[in-house]
C-alpha positions in Angstrom: 26.5 89.9 123.2 24.3 86.8 124.3 24.1 85.9 127.9 22.8 82.7 129.6 20.3 82.8 132.9 23.0 81.0 135.2 25.2 84.4 134.2 22.6 86.7 134.0 21.6 85.5 137.8 24.9 86.1 139.0 26.1 89.1 137.4 25.7 93.1 139.0 22.4 95.3 137.2 22.9 98.1 136.6 19.2 100.1 135.8 21.2 102.5 133.4 24.5 102.8 131.3 25.2 105.3 132.6 25.6 103.8 136.2 27.2 101.1 134.5 29.8 103.3 132.9 30.4 104.9 136.3 31.3 101.5 137.9 33.7 101.3 134.6 35.4 104.5 135.1 36.3 103.7 138.6 36.9 100.0 138.3 41.2 99.5 138.7 40.8 97.0 135.1 38.6 97.3 131.4 35.4 97.1 131.9 32.7 97.9 129.4 28.5 98.0 129.4 26.5 96.1 127.5 22.7 95.6 127.4 21.1 92.1 129.1 18.8 90.5 126.6 17.6 88.4 129.5 17.2 91.3 132.1 16.8 94.2 130.1 19.5 96.2 132.3 23.2 96.4 132.1 26.1 94.1 133.0 29.7 94.4 133.2 32.2 92.9 130.8 36.0 92.5 130.7 35.2 91.2 127.1 36.1 94.0 124.7 37.9 91.8 121.3 36.0 93.2 118.5 34.6 95.9 120.5 34.9 99.2 120.7 35.4 100.5 124.1 34.8 104.4 124.9 36.8 106.9 125.8 36.3 108.7 129.0 33.4 112.0 128.7 32.3 111.0 125.4 
C-alpha cells in the first residue's frame, strides 16, 4: 500500500505491529495495520479489499 506524505503525517503512528494490532482489536470497526514506506512505522487502514485480515490470537 502506498501512503502519500500528507496522509502519513495525518495518521497515528505505532512503533510495532503488535501495538497496532492491539488497537485494531479494541476498535469497533475492521482495521488492518500496515508498515508505511515513508516513516517505517505502522498505520491503520480500513481498506481490506484483496487483503488477508489476521484472526485474533494468530
